[in-house]
C-alpha positions as CSV (number, residue, x, y, z in Angstrom):
1,M,107.8,192.4,130.2
2,R,108.2,190.8,126.8
3,L,111.8,189.5,127.7
4,S,111.1,188.4,131.3
5,V,108.1,186.1,129.8
6,C,110.4,184.7,127.1
7,F,113.1,183.9,129.6
8,L,110.5,182.2,131.7
9,L,109.6,179.7,128.6
10,L,113.3,178.6,128.5
11,L,115.3,180.9,126.0
12,F,118.1,179.7,123.9
13,S,120.4,182.5,122.6
14,H,122.3,181.8,119.2
15,N,123.7,185.5,118.7
16,L,125.8,185.6,116.2
17,F,127.4,189.0,117.5
18,A,128.2,189.3,121.0
19,Q,126.2,192.4,121.0
20,C,123.0,193.1,118.9
21,A,120.4,196.4,119.2
22,N,117.0,195.2,120.4
23,D,115.4,196.0,117.4
24,K,117.6,193.6,115.3
25,T,116.8,190.6,117.8
26,V,114.1,188.3,117.0
27,Y,112.4,185.6,119.0
28,I,112.0,182.5,117.1
29,G,109.4,180.1,118.9
30,I,110.1,176.4,118.5
31,G,108.5,173.4,119.9
32,A,108.7,170.2,121.7
33,S,111.3,167.7,120.4
34,W,110.3,166.9,117.1
35,P,113.3,164.9,115.2
36,P,114.6,165.9,112.8
37,Y,113.4,169.3,112.8
38,V,113.7,170.4,116.4
39,M,115.9,168.5,119.0
40,Y,117.2,169.3,122.6
41,Q,120.6,168.4,124.2
42,Q,119.9,169.5,127.7
43,D,119.4,173.4,127.4
44,R,120.9,173.4,123.6
45,A,118.4,173.2,120.8
46,F,119.6,171.6,117.2
47,G,118.1,170.3,114.2
48,L,116.8,171.4,110.7
49,E,114.8,173.9,111.6
50,I,117.2,175.5,114.1
51,D,120.1,175.4,110.9
52,I,117.7,177.0,108.6
53,S,116.3,179.8,110.9
54,R,119.6,180.7,112.1
55,K,121.2,181.0,108.4
56,V,118.1,182.9,107.1
57,F,117.7,185.5,109.8
58,Q,121.2,186.0,110.0
59,K,121.6,186.5,106.2
60,A,118.5,189.0,106.7
61,G,120.6,191.1,109.1
62,F,118.9,189.9,112.4
63,C,119.9,188.3,115.8
64,I,118.0,185.3,117.0
65,E,117.0,184.0,120.1
66,F,115.1,180.4,120.5
67,V,112.2,180.4,122.9
68,R,111.5,176.9,123.8
69,L,107.2,176.5,123.6
70,P,105.0,173.6,124.9
71,T,102.5,173.0,121.6
72,T,102.0,174.6,118.4
73,D,98.5,176.0,119.3
74,R,100.7,177.6,122.1
75,A,103.0,178.9,119.8
76,I,100.4,180.7,117.4
77,K,99.1,182.4,120.6
78,E,102.4,183.7,121.7
79,L,103.1,185.0,118.0
80,S,99.7,186.7,117.9
81,V,100.4,188.5,121.2
82,G,103.9,189.5,120.3
83,L,105.7,187.5,122.7
84,V,107.4,185.8,119.8
85,D,108.6,187.3,116.7
86,V,108.7,184.2,114.4
87,L,107.3,180.7,114.1
88,P,109.3,178.4,111.6
89,S,108.0,175.3,110.1
90,S,104.5,176.8,109.1
91,S,102.1,175.9,106.6
92,F,99.8,178.7,105.0
93,N,96.2,178.9,105.8
94,H,93.6,181.5,105.7
95,E,93.1,181.3,109.4
96,R,96.8,181.6,110.2
97,D,97.2,184.8,107.5
98,K,94.6,186.7,109.9
99,I,97.3,186.8,112.4
100,A,100.4,186.6,111.1
101,A,102.5,187.5,107.7
102,F,104.0,184.7,106.0
103,T,107.4,184.9,104.1
104,A,108.3,183.0,101.0
105,A,108.1,179.1,101.2
106,Y,112.0,177.6,102.3
107,R,111.0,174.0,101.8
108,R,108.0,171.5,101.5
109,E,106.3,169.4,103.9
110,R,104.1,166.1,103.0
111,M,101.6,164.8,105.6
112,R,101.3,161.0,105.6
113,L,99.3,158.5,107.0
114,F,100.8,155.5,109.3
115,T,98.8,152.5,110.4
116,H,99.0,149.2,112.0
117,L,96.5,148.1,109.8
118,P,96.8,146.0,106.7
119,I,97.4,148.5,103.6
120,K,94.2,149.1,101.5
121,P,94.6,151.7,99.0
122,I,92.2,154.6,99.2
123,N,91.1,157.4,96.7
124,N,90.4,160.1,99.8
125,L,90.2,160.6,103.4
126,A,86.5,160.3,103.2
127,T,86.6,156.4,103.1
128,L,88.5,156.3,106.4
129,F,86.3,158.5,108.4
130,D,83.1,156.9,107.0
131,Q,84.6,153.5,108.4
132,K,84.9,155.4,112.2
133,M,88.6,155.0,111.9
134,S,90.6,156.7,115.0
135,F,93.4,159.1,114.5
136,V,96.1,160.5,116.7
137,I,97.3,164.1,115.6
138,N,99.7,166.7,116.9
139,P,97.8,169.7,118.7
140,G,97.8,172.9,116.5
141,A,99.0,171.5,113.4
142,F,97.6,171.9,109.9
143,Y,97.2,168.8,108.1
144,G,95.6,170.1,104.6
145,E,92.3,171.2,103.6
146,E,90.9,168.2,102.7
147,F,91.8,166.6,106.5
148,N,90.9,170.0,108.0
149,G,87.3,169.6,106.3
150,H,86.6,166.1,108.2
151,F,88.5,167.3,111.6
152,K,85.8,170.2,112.0
153,K,82.7,167.8,111.4
154,P,81.2,167.5,115.1
155,E,80.6,163.8,114.3
156,N,84.3,163.0,113.9
157,K,85.7,164.4,117.1
158,P,85.6,161.4,119.4
159,H,87.8,159.7,116.9
160,F,91.0,162.1,117.4
161,A,93.6,161.8,120.3
162,F,95.9,164.8,120.6
163,V,99.5,164.1,121.9
164,K,102.2,166.4,121.4
165,S,105.1,164.1,121.5
166,I,105.9,162.1,118.2
167,K,107.2,159.1,120.6
168,Q,103.9,158.7,122.3
169,R,101.8,158.9,118.8
170,M,103.7,156.3,117.2
171,S,103.5,154.2,120.2
172,M,99.8,154.8,120.5
173,V,99.7,153.1,116.9
174,H,101.8,150.9,117.9
175,L,99.8,149.5,120.9
176,K,96.8,149.8,118.6
177,R,95.1,152.3,120.4
178,V,94.4,154.2,117.4
179,E,94.3,153.0,113.6
180,F,96.2,156.0,112.2
181,L,98.8,158.5,113.0
182,V,99.0,161.7,110.7
183,E,102.6,162.7,110.5
184,D,105.2,164.5,108.7
185,E,106.6,162.1,106.3
186,M,110.2,163.0,107.1
187,A,110.0,163.2,110.9
188,A,108.2,159.8,111.0
189,L,110.9,158.2,108.5
190,Y,113.4,159.8,110.9
191,Y,112.0,157.9,114.0
192,F,111.9,155.0,112.4
193,S,115.4,154.8,111.7
194,T,116.4,156.0,115.1
195,Y,114.1,153.9,117.2
196,Q,112.6,151.4,114.8
197,G,108.9,151.7,113.6
198,G,107.4,148.0,115.2
199,N,104.4,147.2,113.3
200,I,103.6,150.5,111.7
201,Q,103.6,151.1,107.9
202,L,103.4,153.9,105.4
203,H,100.4,154.1,103.9
204,P,100.3,155.1,100.3
205,Y,97.7,157.9,100.5
206,V,99.5,161.5,100.8
207,V,97.4,163.6,103.0
208,N,98.7,166.8,102.1
209,D,101.8,168.2,100.5
210,N,102.4,171.8,100.7
211,P,104.9,174.7,100.8
212,I,106.5,175.7,104.6
213,H,107.2,179.3,105.3
214,F,108.0,181.4,108.4
215,M,105.1,182.9,110.1
216,L,106.2,186.4,111.4
217,N,104.5,189.0,113.9
218,R,103.0,191.6,111.9
219,E,103.6,194.3,113.9
220,R,107.3,193.6,114.5
221,F,108.2,193.2,110.7
222,S,107.8,196.1,108.2
223,K,107.5,195.4,104.3
224,Q,110.9,195.7,104.0
225,D,112.3,193.3,106.6
226,I,109.9,190.8,105.1
227,M,111.6,191.5,101.6
228,K,115.2,191.1,103.2
229,I,114.0,187.7,104.8
230,N,112.5,186.6,101.3
231,D,115.7,187.6,99.4
232,A,117.7,185.5,102.1
233,I,115.6,182.4,101.6
234,A,115.9,182.9,97.7
235,Y,119.9,183.4,98.2
236,L,120.6,180.3,100.6
237,E,118.4,178.0,98.3
238,K,121.3,175.5,98.0
239,D,122.5,175.8,101.0
240,I,118.6,175.2,102.8
241,S,118.4,172.1,100.3
242,S,122.0,170.5,101.9
243,I,120.5,171.2,105.7
244,I,117.6,169.1,104.2
245,E,119.7,166.4,102.7
246,R,121.9,166.0,105.9
247,Y,119.0,165.4,108.1
248,T,117.0,163.3,105.5
249,T,117.5,159.4,106.3
250,S,118.0,157.1,104.1
251,S,114.7,155.5,105.1
252,S,113.1,158.7,102.9
253,I,113.2,156.7,99.8
254,V,109.9,154.9,101.3
255,N,107.0,156.1,98.8
């Protein structure tokens, strides 16, 4: 049943070996196109997270298969019920910790504000929410405790739009349908370098700067397995840095 569901969700096979024992194959959930982390060419997935995931899990002794999932929300649900084993590019929070194990961090992530408005420095996000500004965000993504605190307030719910495509999120800001996009810095700068950003500017305020981990299904991985994965992350530190550098655009010097 598990395999049939995986294939229905569109499974990308990237086994290192021609044959791999079932207990050594892990299914890694990946979402919609999110350059430079995950991209698709027909049925082939590639990108920064694909390269890092392949290196880490093969070094830890696993074969891997990538399973395409529609949204972050859906991915977390599939992980919690065991239809996928791993989610890359995951921020830690206490809600997620209840349903999954986390590996050691393998990179960092900075969430930033992008806007069509004239830039006005702020000291905290409360300034924008007090002004009833509107935001477009990726459904199911985690933007840090400060943002999450405002997100959970019922009075702020009307000010959020949820869009899974970064191209559509950028478009909503460009067309002035919302005031702000909250986005991963590298993804947004990659988008600018590829598609041009129109009248969108990078705001100096850093919404969140946090480590990124693999989320693991607790029933699939033993403590020994997790130690092997963490050892692989440590061993591959330079390789991971090289992968990140390869996908980082010259636009990333913007502060």
